[in-house]
C-alpha positions as CSV (number, residue, x, y, z in Angstrom):
1,M,-12.1,14.0,-12.9
2,K,-11.2,11.8,-10.2
3,S,-11.6,13.0,-6.7
4,D,-8.5,13.5,-4.3
5,Q,-10.4,12.0,-1.4
6,F,-9.0,8.9,0.0
7,Y,-11.2,6.5,1.8
8,S,-8.3,5.7,4.4
9,G,-7.3,8.2,7.4
10,G,-4.5,10.6,6.7
11,T,-2.2,8.4,9.0
12,K,-2.6,5.3,7.0
13,I,-1.7,6.8,4.1
14,R,1.1,8.8,5.7
15,W,2.3,5.4,7.1
16,T,2.4,3.8,4.0
17,C,3.7,6.4,2.1
18,K,6.7,6.5,4.7
19,A,7.2,3.0,4.5
20,L,7.4,2.6,0.8
21,L,10.0,5.6,0.9
22,D,11.9,4.0,3.3
23,L,12.1,1.0,1.2
24,R,10.2,-1.5,3.2
25,E,8.4,-4.5,2.0
26,I,5.1,-4.3,3.2
27,S,2.3,-6.4,3.6
28,H,-1.8,-6.5,4.6
29,A,-0.2,-8.3,7.8
30,T,2.2,-5.5,8.3
31,E,-0.3,-3.1,8.0
32,I,-2.8,-4.7,10.3
33,S,0.0,-5.2,13.2
34,E,1.5,-2.0,13.2
35,M,-1.4,0.4,12.0
36,R,-4.7,-1.5,12.7
37,G,-5.6,-1.1,8.8
38,W,-7.8,-3.1,6.5
39,R,-7.2,-0.7,3.2
40,L,-3.4,-1.3,2.2
41,G,-4.7,-2.6,-1.5
42,A,-6.9,0.6,-2.0
43,I,-4.2,2.8,-0.9
44,I,-1.3,1.1,-3.1
45,H,-3.6,1.1,-6.1
46,R,-4.3,5.2,-5.6
47,L,-0.7,5.8,-5.1
48,K,0.3,3.7,-8.5
49,S,-2.8,4.9,-10.7
50,D,-3.4,8.3,-9.9
51,Y,-0.1,9.5,-8.4
52,G,2.3,7.5,-10.3
53,W,4.0,6.0,-7.6
54,P,6.5,3.3,-9.1
55,I,5.5,0.5,-6.9
56,K,6.3,-3.3,-7.4
57,T,4.0,-6.0,-6.5
58,R,5.2,-9.2,-5.3
59,Y,2.7,-12.5,-5.1
60,R,3.9,-15.1,-2.7
61,S,2.8,-18.2,-4.7
62,P,-0.3,-18.8,-7.1
63,E,-2.0,-20.9,-4.1
64,V,-1.7,-18.3,-1.8
65,V,-3.3,-14.6,-2.5
66,R,-0.8,-12.2,-0.5
67,Q,0.8,-9.5,-2.2
68,N,3.8,-7.3,-0.6
69,W,4.7,-4.1,-2.0
70,T,8.1,-2.0,-2.5
71,A,8.9,1.0,-4.2
72,C,11.3,0.8,-7.0
C-alpha cells in the first residue's frame, strides 16, 4: 500500500495543484522563482500516478532536458 505522505511541504503541493487547476503551464523554473521549491517533478509524478490527475508533459527539445506541465 502506498503512503499518502508527500515529501514536499503542503504549500508547495497546494501551489502546484492550484497552478494546474488554473490551467497554467508550469516548470521547475516557475516553481523555483515563485515557491523556492525543488521537488516539482516528484509532486507531478505523485499527482499523475497515485491520484490520476490528467497532466500533460511537454519537453522543450531533445537537447534540453526541461519539462513543462499542464492539466488536460
